C-alpha positions in Angstrom: -29.3 -33.3 36.3 -25.8 -34.1 34.8 -27.7 -34.5 31.4 -29.3 -31.1 31.6 -25.7 -29.4 32.7 -23.9 -30.7 29.5 -26.9 -29.8 26.8 -26.5 -26.5 28.7 -22.8 -26.0 28.7 -23.0 -27.6 25.0 -25.0 -24.6 24.3 -23.3 -21.6 25.6 -20.1 -23.3 23.6 -21.7 -23.5 20.6 -23.4 -19.5 20.5 -20.1 -18.6 21.6 -18.4 -20.4 18.3 -21.3 -18.6 15.9 -20.8 -15.2 17.3 -16.7 -16.3 16.8 -17.8 -17.2 12.9 -20.2 -14.1 12.5 -19.4 -12.2 9.4 -19.8 -8.5 10.2 -18.8 -7.0 6.9 -19.2 -8.0 3.9 -16.8 -6.8 0.6 -16.2 -8.3 -3.3 -14.0 -6.9 -6.1 -10.5 -6.2 -6.9 -7.6 -8.8 -6.7 -4.9 -5.8 -7.4 -5.1 -5.2 -3.5 -6.2 -8.1 -2.3 -3.0 -9.3 -0.4 -3.3 -6.0 1.1 -6.8 -5.7 2.3 -6.6 -9.2 3.4 -3.6 -8.0 6.0 -5.6 -4.9 6.8 -8.8 -6.9 7.7 -6.8 -9.3 9.7 -5.3 -6.9 11.8 -8.6 -4.6 11.9 -10.2 -7.9 13.6 -7.4 -8.5 15.9 -7.7 -4.4 17.3 -11.8 -4.6 16.6 -13.4 -7.6 17.0 -15.0 -6.7 14.0 -14.9 -9.5 11.2 -14.7 -8.6 7.3 -15.1 -10.8 4.8 -13.6 -10.2 1.3 -13.8 -11.6 -2.0 -11.1 -10.9 -4.6 -13.4 -11.7 -7.7 -12.6 -8.6 -9.9 -13.5 -4.8 -10.1 -16.1 -5.4 -12.5 -17.5 -8.1 -9.7 -17.2 -5.6 -7.3 -18.7 -2.7 -8.9 -21.8 -5.0 -10.2 -22.5 -6.5 -6.4 -22.2 -3.4 -4.8 -24.8 -1.8 -7.3 -27.2 -4.6 -6.0 -26.2 -4.1 -2.7 -25.2 -7.6 -2.4 -22.0 -6.6 -0.5 -21.8 -3.6 1.8 -18.4 -2.4 0.3 -17.2 -2.6 -3.5 -13.3 -2.8 -4.2 -12.5 -1.8 -8.0 -9.4 0.1 -9.7 -12.1 0.9 -12.2 -13.0 4.5 -11.9 -17.2 3.7 -11.7 -19.6 5.5 -13.2 -21.7 6.6 -11.1 -25.1 7.1 -13.5 -25.1 3.3 -13.1 -26.0 3.4 -9.7 -29.4 4.3 -8.0 -27.9 6.3 -5.7 -24.9 8.5 -4.9 -21.1 6.1 -4.3 -17.8 7.7 -2.8 -14.4 7.0 -4.1 -12.3 6.3 -1.0 -8.5 5.6 -2.2 -6.6 2.6 0.6 -3.1 2.0 -1.7 -0.9 3.0 -4.5 0.2 0.0 -7.0 1.8 -0.6 -10.0 1.0 -2.8 -12.9 3.9 -5.0 -13.7 4.8 -6.0 -17.4 5.8 -9.8 -16.6 7.3 -12.8 -18.9 8.4 -15.9 -18.6 12.1 -16.1 -20.2 15.8 -18.1 -19.0 18.1 -16.2 -16.3 14.8 -13.5 -15.7 16.4 -10.8 -17.4 14.7 -6.9 -16.8 13.9 -6.1 -20.0 13.8 -2.7 -21.1 10.9 -1.6 -23.0 9.5 1.7 -24.5 5.6 2.5 -24.7 5.4 1.5 -28.5 6.7 -1.8 -28.2 4.2 -2.7 -25.6 1.9 -1.5 -28.1 3.0 -3.6 -30.4 3.4 -6.7 -28.5 0.1 -6.2 -26.7 -1.7 -6.0 -30.3 0.3 -8.8 -31.8 2.2 -7.1 -34.1 5.8 -8.3 -32.5 5.4 -11.6 -32.5 9.1 -13.0 -31.3 11.2 -12.3 -28.5 14.4 -11.9 -30.8 12.7 -8.9 -32.7 14.8 -6.2 -33.3 13.0 -3.9 -31.9 13.2 -5.5 -28.8 17.2 -6.4 -29.0 18.1 -2.9 -29.8 16.4 -1.5 -26.4 18.4 -4.9 -24.3 21.9 -5.1 -26.2 23.3 -6.9 -23.1 20.1 -9.8 -23.0 20.6 -12.6 -25.0 16.7 -12.7 -26.1 15.4 -16.2 -27.8 14.3 -16.7 -30.8 10.9 -17.6 -29.2 7.1 -16.4 -30.1 5.7 -13.9 -27.9 2.6 -15.3 -26.0 0.6 -12.7 -24.4 -1.5 -13.9 -21.5 -4.8 -11.4 -21.0 -7.2 -10.8 -18.3 -10.5 -12.6 -19.3 -12.8 -11.1 -16.3 -14.0 -7.4 -15.7 -10.4 -6.4 -14.6 -9.2 -3.2 -13.2 -5.6 -4.8 -14.0 -6.5 -4.4 -17.2 -8.7 -0.8 -17.2 -5.1 0.7 -15.7 -3.2 -1.1 -18.6 -5.5 0.3 -21.1 -5.4 3.4 -20.1 -2.3 4.0 -20.2 -2.2 2.5 -23.5 -4.9 5.1 -24.6 -2.2 7.8 -23.0 0.5 6.5 -25.3 -0.9 5.8 -28.4 -3.6 7.0 -30.7 -4.5 3.9 -32.2 -5.4 2.1 -29.4 -7.6 4.6 -28.0 -10.0 4.5 -31.2 -10.9 1.4 -29.7 -14.8 1.5 -28.7 -13.5 -0.4 -25.5 -11.1 -2.3 -24.3 -9.2 -4.8 -27.2 -7.2 -6.0 -24.4 -9.3 -9.6 -24.3 -10.4 -10.1 -27.6 -7.1 -10.4 -29.1 -5.6 -13.3 -27.6 -6.5 -17.1 -26.7 -4.3 -17.3 -23.7 -6.6 -15.5 -20.2 -6.6 -15.8 -16.8 -9.6 -14.5 -14.6 -7.6 -12.8 -11.8 -4.2 -11.5 -10.6 -3.4 -15.0 -8.7 -4.1 -16.7 -11.9 -1.7 -14.8 -14.0 0.7 -15.1 -12.1 0.8 -19.0 -12.3 -0.1 -18.8 -15.8 3.1 -16.9 -16.9 5.0 -18.7 -14.4 3.9 -22.0 -16.7 4.4 -20.6 -19.6 7.5 -20.4 -21.8 7.9 -16.9 -23.5 4.4 -15.6 -21.7 4.7 -12.0 -21.1 1.2 -10.5 -19.3 0.4 -7.8 -16.5 -0.4 -8.2 -13.0 -0.2 -6.5 -9.6 3.7 -5.7 -8.3 2.3 -7.4 -5.3 1.8 -10.4 -6.6 5.2 -10.5 -9.1 7.1 -10.2 -6.0 5.4 -12.9 -4.3 5.9 -15.1 -6.7 9.3 -14.3 -8.1 8.5 -13.3 -11.6 10.2 -10.7 -13.4 9.0 -7.5 -14.2 10.6 -4.9 -17.1 11.6 -1.6 -17.0 9.2 1.0 -18.9 10.4 4.0 -20.6 8.2 6.8 -19.2 6.9 10.6 -20.5 11.1 11.6 -19.3 12.5 9.3 -21.0 13.8 6.8 -18.5 13.5 3.6 -17.8 11.6 3.2 -14.8 11.1 -0.1 -12.3 8.3 -0.9 -10.9 9.3 -0.4 -7.0 7.5 1.7 -4.0 9.7 4.6 -4.5 8.9 4.9 -8.3 5.3 4.6 -7.6 5.2 7.1 -5.2 6.6 9.6 -7.4 3.7 8.9 -9.7 1.3 10.4 -7.2 2.9 13.4 -6.8 0.0 14.8 -8.9 -3.0 16.8 -8.4 -5.3 15.1 -6.8 -9.4 15.9 -7.4 -11.6 16.2 -4.5 -13.3 13.1 -5.1 -9.8 10.9 -5.9 -10.9 9.5 -9.3 -7.8 10.5 -11.2 -6.0 7.7 -13.3 -2.4 8.2 -12.4 -0.5 6.2 -15.5 1.4 8.0 -17.9 3.0 10.1 -15.2 4.9 13.2 -15.6 7.2 12.8 -12.9 10.7 12.3 -14.0 11.2 9.0 -11.8 7.6 7.9 -11.4 6.8 4.3 -12.9 4.6 5.3 -16.2 1.8 2.4 -15.1 0.7 3.2 -11.5 -2.7 3.7 -10.0 -5.1 4.4 -6.5 -7.4 1.3 -5.7 -10.4 2.2 -4.3 -12.8 1.1 -1.7 -16.6 2.1 -3.2 -19.9 2.5 -0.5 -22.5 4.5 -0.9 -22.9 8.0 0.3 -26.2 7.6 1.9 -25.4 4.2 4.1 -29.0 4.1 5.9 -30.5 1.6 4.3 -28.6 -0.5 6.9 -28.3 -1.0 10.5 -26.7 1.8 12.4 -24.3 -0.4 13.9 -23.3 -2.1 10.5 -22.9 1.1 9.1 -21.0 2.8 11.9 -18.4 -0.4 11.6 -17.8 0.2 8.1 -17.1 3.8 8.4 -14.9 3.1 11.4 -12.8 0.4 9.4 -12.9 3.0 6.1 -10.8 5.1 8.6 -8.3 2.2 9.9 -7.7 1.7 6.4 -7.0 5.4 6.2 -4.2 5.5 9.0 -3.4 2.6 11.2 -3.9 0.2 7.7 -1.0 2.5 5.9 1.7 0.6 7.8 1.1 -2.6 6.4 1.2 -1.6 2.5 4.9 -1.2 1.7 5.9 -4.9 3.1 3.1 -6.4 0.3 4.6 -4.2 -2.5 2.2 -1.2 -2.1 3.0 2.2 -1.8 1.2 4.1 1.2 -1.2 6.9 0.1 -0.1 10.9 0.0 -1.3 12.8 2.3 -3.1 14.5 0.0 -4.9 11.6 -1.1 -5.8 11.0 2.8 -6.7 14.3 3.6 -8.8 14.3 0.1 -10.9 11.0 1.6 -11.1 11.9 4.8 -13.5 14.6 3.1 -15.7 11.9 1.7 -15.6 9.6 5.1 -16.7 12.4 6.9 -19.5 12.8 3.8 -21.5 9.8 4.5 -24.5 9.5 6.2 -25.5 7.2 8.6 -26.6 8.5 11.9 -30.6 8.9 10.9 -33.0 6.6 9.7 -34.0 6.7 6.5 -37.5 8.0 6.0 
């Protein structure tokens, strides 16, 4: 009898553990907003008991997996070409972030860059830190006679896409490239924001680009960039928010790079969740959990953005995202 009771108790405990560890929703994609998403998913789980598993594999990977319905949602910093999907998708903005220009130099100075100088560095035309074009922008900083080692992203990166979009807007020749040339020009490369941060920290003379959150958490210096108004702007929450002071399209698919805002940081962007507009291919309960999660991220979840160096969504973006979320179909079974 005791053996039967013990076996029954063990079964109940194991069943309970299985339920506790069960994943309700699966997502994958951008590493750009990953620190914020992980925080949001943890807090959402605490409030609802809905468990989300998220894999930071880059925007390209997130798009690919959603396209093939290997995940319930994707995450991307790339505006997706919907023609490549079997059915209509929606882009739901979740936060605003900055792509910071980061480097490894003595004393961690804050360096000024113009758009032209950035283009010259990332196209391999300026090769040394003490180049006259750099020293003239930074007269109070002693820049070393050190080769500039440019680090690029090797994957289909949303962070690279944002930076490439910016470079296209500020330089006609860069715009003529048929595809993003960043990952073809240099040998040093990283496959994620976290790997980029580690490589910059470990490589004297390196320069690269990453989400502001990763730069701040790894204590890597970030440069100031001259914007359209001629102001040198650092990537900060306020300057990122200023970049979003523009007309936002109803589908929210807009890059915020090269902002016209006088105090806006010029390499800012939305980061989106993407999901199918028609969720009737899912079980109704799962679809309801997915919509509930996204709605929570648009509202309650916004409070966690600033502490992780992301800017909360402006009200206009939230309102347009609400309309998109309400357009999602999941109540009726698909015939």
